[in-house]
Structure formats: C-alpha cells, structure tokens
C-alpha positions in Angstrom: -51.8 -35.0 -19.2 -53.4 -35.7 -16.0 -56.2 -33.0 -15.9 -57.8 -34.0 -19.6 -61.0 -35.9 -17.6 -62.9 -35.4 -14.4 -64.0 -37.9 -12.0 -66.9 -37.5 -9.7 -66.6 -35.6 -6.5 -69.9 -34.7 -4.6 -70.4 -31.0 -3.5 -70.6 -30.4 0.1 -70.5 -27.7 2.8 -66.9 -28.7 4.1 -64.8 -27.3 1.1 -61.7 -25.9 1.9 -61.5 -21.9 0.4 -58.2 -20.2 0.7 -58.9 -16.4 1.5 -56.6 -15.2 -1.4 -59.6 -17.0 -3.2 -62.6 -15.9 -1.5 -63.6 -13.8 -4.8 -64.5 -16.8 -6.8 -68.5 -17.0 -5.8 -70.3 -19.6 -7.9 -72.6 -18.4 -10.7 -76.3 -18.8 -10.8 -77.3 -21.5 -13.8 -80.0 -19.2 -15.4 -77.5 -16.3 -15.1 -74.8 -18.5 -17.2 -77.6 -19.0 -20.1 -78.5 -15.2 -19.9 -74.9 -14.4 -20.7 -74.9 -16.6 -23.2 -77.5 -15.5 -25.0 -76.4 -12.0 -24.4 -73.1 -12.9 -25.8 -74.6 -14.6 -28.9 -76.6 -11.5 -29.3 -73.2 -9.2 -29.8 -72.2 -9.0 -33.4 -69.6 -11.7 -34.3 -65.9 -11.1 -35.6 -66.3 -12.1 -39.0 -63.5 -14.5 -40.1 -61.1 -13.6 -43.0 -62.2 -14.3 -46.2 -60.2 -14.8 -49.2 -60.7 -11.5 -51.0 -59.5 -9.9 -47.8 -56.2 -10.9 -48.0 -53.5 -10.8 -50.4 -53.9 -13.5 -53.2 -50.6 -15.1 -52.5 -48.7 -17.6 -50.1 -48.9 -14.6 -47.2 -52.5 -14.6 -47.5 -53.1 -18.1 -47.1 -50.7 -18.1 -44.0 -52.8 -15.5 -42.7 -56.1 -17.6 -43.0 -54.3 -20.5 -41.6 -53.2 -18.4 -38.6 -56.9 -16.9 -38.2 -58.0 -20.4 -38.3 -60.1 -19.9 -41.4 -59.5 -22.8 -43.1 -62.0 -23.3 -45.3 -61.3 -19.7 -46.8 -57.6 -20.6 -47.1 -59.0 -23.9 -49.1 -60.8 -21.9 -51.5 -57.8 -19.2 -52.0 -55.5 -22.2 -52.2 -57.8 -23.5 -55.3 -57.6 -19.9 -57.0 -53.9 -19.9 -56.7 -53.0 -23.1 -58.1 -55.2 -22.7 -61.0 -52.9 -19.4 -61.5 -49.8 -21.3 -60.7 -47.5 -21.7 -63.8 -44.5 -24.1 -62.4 -44.5 -27.3 -60.3 -42.5 -25.8 -57.3 -45.0 -22.9 -56.7 -48.0 -25.7 -57.1 -46.3 -27.5 -54.4 -46.2 -24.8 -51.9 -49.7 -23.7 -52.4 -50.8 -27.3 -52.2 -48.8 -27.4 -48.9 -51.4 -25.3 -46.9 -54.3 -26.4 -48.9 -53.6 -29.7 -46.9 -52.4 -28.1 -43.7 -56.2 -26.2 -44.0 -57.8 -30.0 -44.8 -56.0 -31.7 -42.1 -57.6 -29.2 -39.4 -60.7 -29.4 -41.0 -60.3 -33.6 -40.4 -61.2 -34.1 -44.4 -58.9 -37.1 -44.4 -60.5 -38.7 -47.5 -60.0 -35.6 -49.6 -56.4 -35.2 -48.5 -55.8 -39.2 -49.4 -57.3 -38.6 -52.6 -55.2 -35.5 -53.3 -51.7 -37.2 -52.5 -50.8 -39.6 -54.9 -51.2 -36.9 -57.8 -48.4 -35.0 -56.7 -45.9 -37.8 -57.3 -43.8 -37.3 -54.3 -40.0 -38.8 -54.8 -38.8 -41.2 -52.4 -35.2 -41.2 -52.8 -34.2 -37.4 -52.7 -35.9 -33.9 -51.5 -37.6 -33.1 -54.9 -38.6 -29.7 -53.8 -41.5 -31.0 -51.9 -42.5 -29.1 -48.7 -41.8 -31.3 -45.9 -45.1 -30.4 -44.5 -46.7 -32.4 -47.5 -44.8 -35.3 -46.6 -45.9 -34.9 -42.9 -49.6 -35.1 -43.7 -49.0 -37.4 -45.6 -47.5 -39.7 -43.1 -50.2 -38.4 -40.2 -53.2 -38.7 -42.1 -53.5 -42.7 -41.7 -53.1 -42.4 -38.1 -55.6 -39.6 -37.7 -58.0 -41.5 -40.4 -58.6 -44.2 -38.4 -61.2 -44.1 -35.8 -59.1 -46.0 -33.0 -55.7 -44.3 -34.3 -54.0 -46.1 -36.8 -50.4 -47.2 -37.2 -47.9 -44.4 -36.9 -45.4 -47.0 -39.2 -45.5 -44.0 -42.0 -44.4 -41.5 -39.2 -41.1 -43.8 -38.5 -40.6 -43.9 -42.3 -40.5 -40.6 -42.6 -38.0 -40.2 -39.8 -35.6 -42.5 -41.2 -36.0 -40.8 -44.4 -34.9 -37.6 -42.7 -31.9 -39.1 -41.2 -30.8 -40.9 -44.4 -31.3 -37.5 -46.0 -29.0 -35.7 -43.6 -25.1 -34.7 -44.8 -24.4 -35.0 -41.4 -23.8 -38.5 -39.8 -26.6 -39.9 -37.6 -27.9 -42.7 -35.6 -30.5 -45.1 -37.0 -33.8 -44.5 -35.8 -35.5 -47.4 -33.5 -39.1 -48.2 -33.8 -40.8 -49.1 -30.4 -43.3 -51.7 -32.5 -40.0 -53.8 -33.2 -38.0 -53.4 -30.6 -39.1 -52.9 -27.0 -36.4 -50.4 -25.7 -35.3 -47.7 -28.5 -31.4 -47.0 -28.5 -30.9 -43.1 -27.4 -29.8 -40.6 -30.1 -26.6 -38.6 -29.7 -27.1 -35.2 -28.3 -27.1 -32.6 -30.8 -27.7 -28.6 -30.6 -31.4 -27.6 -31.3 -31.2 -25.9 -34.2 -33.6 -22.4 -34.3 -34.2 -22.1 -38.2 -37.9 -22.1 -39.1 -39.2 -24.6 -42.1 -40.2 -23.3 -45.2 -43.8 -24.2 -44.8 -46.2 -24.2 -41.8 -46.0 -27.4 -39.7 -48.8 -29.0 -38.3 -48.9 -29.0 -34.3 -49.1 -32.2 -32.7 -52.7 -33.8 -32.5 -53.1 -33.2 -29.1 -51.9 -33.4 -25.2 -48.0 -32.6 -25.5 -46.7 -29.2 -25.5 -45.4 -27.8 -29.3 -42.0 -26.5 -29.4 -42.3 -22.7 -29.6 -43.0 -21.2 -32.9 -40.3 -19.6 -35.5 -39.7 -16.1 -34.1 -38.3 -15.0 -37.7 -40.4 -13.3 -40.3 -42.1 -15.4 -42.5 -39.7 -16.4 -46.2 -40.8 -14.9 -49.5 -41.8 -17.5 -51.9 -38.6 -17.2 -53.5 -36.5 -17.8 -50.6 -39.2 -21.1 -49.5 -38.5 -22.1 -52.7 -34.6 -22.2 -52.4 -35.1 -23.5 -48.7 -36.7 -26.7 -50.0 -34.4 -27.4 -52.5 -31.4 -26.7 -50.2 -31.9 -28.0 -47.1 -29.1 -28.2 -44.7 -28.3 -30.4 -41.9 -29.6 -28.3 -39.4 -32.7 -28.4 -41.0 -32.8 -31.8 -41.2 -32.0 -32.3 -37.5 -35.1 -30.1 -36.7 -37.5 -31.5 -38.7 -36.3 -35.1 -36.8 -36.7 -33.4 -33.5 -40.2 -32.1 -34.8 -40.8 -35.4 -36.0 -40.2 -37.3 -32.3 -42.5 -34.8 -30.6 -45.3 -36.0 -33.1 -44.8 -39.4 -32.9 -44.8 -39.4 -28.7 -47.7 -37.4 -29.4 -49.6 -40.0 -31.4 -48.5 -42.8 -29.0 -50.1 -40.9 -26.0 -53.2 -40.4 -28.4 -53.6 -44.3 -28.4 -52.6 -44.5 -24.4 -49.4 -45.9 -25.5 -47.8 -43.7 -22.7 -44.8 -46.1 -21.9 -44.1 -46.3 -25.6 -44.1 -42.1 -25.7 -41.8 -41.7 -22.6 -39.0 -43.8 -24.9 -39.9 -41.6 -27.6 -39.9 -38.3 -25.8 -36.4 -39.7 -24.2 -34.6 -39.7 -27.5 -35.8 -36.1 -28.0 -34.5 -35.3 -24.7 -31.2 -36.5 -25.8 -30.9 -34.9 -28.8 -32.0 -31.2 -27.1 -31.1 -31.8 -23.6 -31.3 -28.1 -22.8 -34.8 -27.6 -23.5 -37.3 -27.4 -20.8 -40.3 -27.9 -22.7 -39.4 -31.3 -23.9 -38.3 -32.2 -20.3 -41.2 -30.6 -18.8 -43.6 -33.3 -21.2 -41.4 -36.1 -20.0 -42.3 -35.4 -16.3 -46.1 -35.0 -17.5 -45.6 -38.4 -18.8 -44.3 -40.0 -15.6 -46.9 -38.2 -13.7 -49.6 -39.5 -15.8 -48.3 -43.4 -15.2 -48.2 -42.4 -11.6 -44.3 -42.3 -11.1 -44.6 -39.2 -9.2 -40.9 -39.1 -7.9 -39.3 -39.6 -11.6 -41.9 -36.5 -12.7 -40.6 -34.3 -10.2 -36.9 -35.0 -11.2 -37.8 -34.1 -14.4 -39.6 -30.5 -13.6 -36.7 -30.3 -10.9 -34.6 -30.1 -14.1 -36.8 -28.2 -16.2 -36.8 -25.5 -13.8 -33.1 -25.2 -13.5 -33.8 -24.4 -17.3 -35.6 -21.3 -16.9 -34.4 -18.1 -16.9 -37.2 -16.4 -14.7 -38.7 -19.4 -12.3 -40.6 -17.1 -10.2 -43.2 -15.9 -13.4 -42.5 -18.8 -15.8 -45.9 -20.2 -16.7 -44.5 -23.6 -17.7 -42.9 -24.1 -13.9 -46.4 -23.1 -12.6 -48.4 -25.5 -14.4 -45.9 -28.0 -13.8 -46.0 -27.1 -9.7 -49.9 -27.3 -10.2 -49.7 -30.7 -11.7 -47.7 -32.1 -9.3 -50.2 -30.5 -6.3 -52.7 -32.4 -7.9 -51.0 -35.6 -7.8 -50.3 -35.0 -4.1 -53.6 -34.1 -3.3 -52.7 -30.5 -2.2 -55.8 -29.0 -3.8 -55.5 -25.5 -2.6 -51.8 -25.4 -3.6 -52.9 -26.5 -6.8 -55.6 -23.5 -7.0 -53.2 -21.1 -6.0 -50.4 -22.0 -9.3 -53.6 -22.3 -11.7 -55.3 -19.4 -10.7 -51.8 -17.5 -10.9 -51.7 -18.8 -14.6 -55.2 -17.4 -15.3 -54.4 -14.4 -14.2 -51.5 -14.5 -16.8 -53.8 -15.7 -19.6 -57.3 -16.0 -18.9 -58.0 -17.5 -22.3 -55.6 -20.6 -21.5 -58.2 -23.7 -21.8 -56.1 -26.3 -20.4 -55.1 -24.3 -17.2 -58.7 -23.1 -16.7 -59.6 -27.0 -17.2 -56.4 -28.0 -14.6 -57.9 -25.2 -12.2 -61.6 -26.6 -12.9 -60.3 -29.7 -11.6 -58.7 -28.4 -8.6 -61.9 -26.9 -7.5 -63.7 -29.9 -8.3 -61.4 -32.2 -5.9 -61.3 -29.3 -3.6 -65.2 -30.3 -3.0 -66.3 -27.3 -4.6 -68.3 -28.7 -7.6 -70.5 -25.2 -8.0 -66.9 -23.2 -8.3 -65.8 -25.9 -11.0 -68.9 -25.5 -13.0 -68.5 -21.9 -12.4 -65.2 -21.3 -13.8 -65.8 -23.3 -17.0 -68.8 -21.5 -17.8 -67.3 -18.6 -17.5 -64.5 -19.4 -19.7 -67.4 -20.4 -22.3 -69.0 -16.8 -22.5 -66.1 -14.8 -22.5 -63.7 -17.0 -24.8 -65.5 -19.6 -26.7 -63.3 -19.3 -29.5 -60.5 -21.2 -27.0 -63.0 -23.8 -25.7 -61.6 -27.3 -26.7 -63.4 -30.5 -26.5 -61.8 -31.2 -23.0 -63.4 -28.3 -21.5 -66.9 -29.0 -22.8 -66.8 -32.7 -22.1 -65.9 -31.7 -18.6 -68.5 -29.2 -18.3 -71.1 -31.7 -19.5 -69.7 -34.2 -16.8 -70.1 -31.7 -14.2 -73.7 -30.6 -15.4 -74.6 -34.7 -15.5 -73.6 -34.3 -11.5 -75.9 -31.6 -10.7 -78.9 -33.7 -11.8 -80.8 -29.9 -12.7 -81.8 -30.2 -16.4 -78.3 -31.3 -17.9 -79.6 -32.0 -21.3 -80.6 -28.4 -21.6 -77.9 -26.8 -20.5 -75.4 -29.0 -22.8 -77.7 -28.3 -25.5 -77.5 -24.5 -25.0 -73.8 -24.4 -25.0 -73.4 -26.6 -28.2 -75.6 -24.1 -29.8 -73.6 -21.1 -28.8 -70.1 -22.8 -29.5 -71.3 -23.9 -32.7 -71.8 -19.9 -33.5 -68.2 -19.2 -32.0 -66.2 -22.3 -32.2 -66.6 -24.3 -35.3 -62.9 -24.5 -36.2 -61.5 -25.4 -32.8 -64.0 -28.3 -32.1 
C-alpha cells in the first residue's frame, strides 16, 4: 500500500549499487521506443471468442479467466436467450454482471439488477455474486467512491442467514470502535459463482483449488447454503469492505475491519500481512513489524515465501534501507517477473536509492515484456518519472499509451 505512488528524487552519481545488482544497466530511451515498436509488430495472441469456448457456464468462466469480458457478455446474452428456467438464467446473469463490473459499465448493471427481483428475506437461489455486485456497484459508480452502507447491509444479511450463532456486525460509520468477531475456522469450500476480486490495494484470499462445479452442483449449492459457506462469505465481505475503506483513504477504519477478519481467521497469514501493511501506511512501523513477525511464524517455507519477501521489502522502504529493499524485491521479480506490484516496488526502491534511470528502465522493460500485466500504478509512475527527466515526456507518454491500448485494454 505504501508503494502505489512515487516521490520525486533526483538522479545523481552517488547512488549505492549493490554488487549483486550490477547487471541492472539503464536503457536508452530510443532503444525502449524501438522495443515497443518491435513488440507491437508481433502478432498479438487472439483473445478467446464466444464461438471458441463451450456454450455453457464453463465457457463463460473461461472467458472471465482470460479477461475477455466483452466476449463473455456476448456469450451470456446467447445463453440467457436459450435458458428455460429462472435458476439457470440467474447463473448466467451472474457471469454477465461480473463481466460488466470488470468493464466498469456500472450504469448497465444498475439498469439490469431491478428486473432480477432479488428476495431480501431468503436466499431464493440467487447467486451470491449478484448480491455482492448489487452492493458494490453504488460504491464504484461514484467518482468520489460512494457509501459502503450496502456492503454492510449485505454483511448483516449473511450473518442473519447463517444457521449457526453469530455476532452482530458493527458499522464503523455509526460506532467508532467495532466489536471483534468470535474466532472461527476458515472454511475451504468454494463459492457457487466466481466472486469479483477486491477493487484494489489488499491481497485477495487465495482462489479455490477445487474444480469448478457443474451447473447442477452449482444450483444445489445456491439453494442449500450451509453455515461454513455463509462463514466464508462473511470473511470475503470483510476483506472487500476493508478494501473499499482503503480506496477512500479511510485507513484507520480499514484496519478496524481487518482486525475483525483477523479474529475470525487468526491463522491466515494473508490477512495478518494486510494488517501489517496498513499499519505501515499510517506510519505505525513498530505495529507493522509485529504483524509481519506473526505472519512469518505462520508460513511453512519462510525462506522462499513471496509474502515474507514482499513484507520485508516494504519494511526496508519504510526504514530507508533501500539496498536491502532492492535485494528483496529483486528476488521476488526473479520468482515472477510479470508481478506488477513487485515491479513497481522495485522501481521505487531504485528511485529512492538515487537511480532514476534504473527506476525508469525497470518499468519500461516490464511494459515491453508484460504489457497485459501493466496496471494503472505502473503507468502513472512511469509517467511521473518521465516528467522528472524533462526529455520529451509527452511524446513518451503518448507512445506508451498507444502501445498499451493494443495489449492491455482490459487491465486498464
């Protein structure tokens, strides 16, 4: 969370270059633009089309996984016209609405939701993802990030719907200090329909590892939701609500919500890591370190854990240990060179280590090799660095925008 935006630092000849990192030579600007042109000249891998996948829910899920959102909408339209019962139409609609959410077509979502006649006093066979999208859309639709009240209402509805006893949800808008939940065990069952990831900033829970359910299994799951599934939905919503508060820069409230989630899932290293990162963002370094230490104690293979390496790198940045931060983030990049957030953090580390050219070089290389992974943070930071160079920044920005428009339309 602390590495989304860059600060302005001047490049000079006194940068501290670690011997292990001496191969990170700066790239020439003209060479970068030539590399972009060469990459753009290569035939792009065609995105899957509706006619290239099975004409069923599995095909729609494949299109969602491939980020072919427009194609998913087209396939869902065809499937919906052929559907013969309400339950099947709802399952199809869940995929369509999720694709529209990724396309940021919030007005279309708002128009389609009322016709579904979603019951409020029972599950009614409505896929949970539809309820999530209905609650999340007003928040995302507002330019200034609207109220998350509907998400809290959905959270309360989930707790009321559980067959097991539960603690009432506290809304930080009405009460300054939330009441922690009673600790529970994190269930491993997968939702019946794919859930949207948190909008930004927080690491989402790991995806289900089991095979996707068949339509018949999916229908049965939506009509016979057990206590463990409700419990998992509550945990998912807490993570989502915390992310929404963070998007509104309400970091203290996001911490309170994640603390509730931590009490429910005390052995989840991702949740504990996210709490540490939020404390780091508000300047509570000592608290962040305590959470990171607990997180590491829960990891089985600490030496090769990406989560531990990233946390150590973030702590290094906070403590101005830039060479150490570079080492940690460089090790992460070797594990997964296409990881956008890690690349961004490594670039910032080079910048703070007084190497503006290396910071630019890293983001340019990532843009060239993995354009489909480039997110808004990387693009914005690259443009900030171009402004610092005073070397035809607008021309470079235009070149990058045109290039990414070819490869990364969905990602941006």
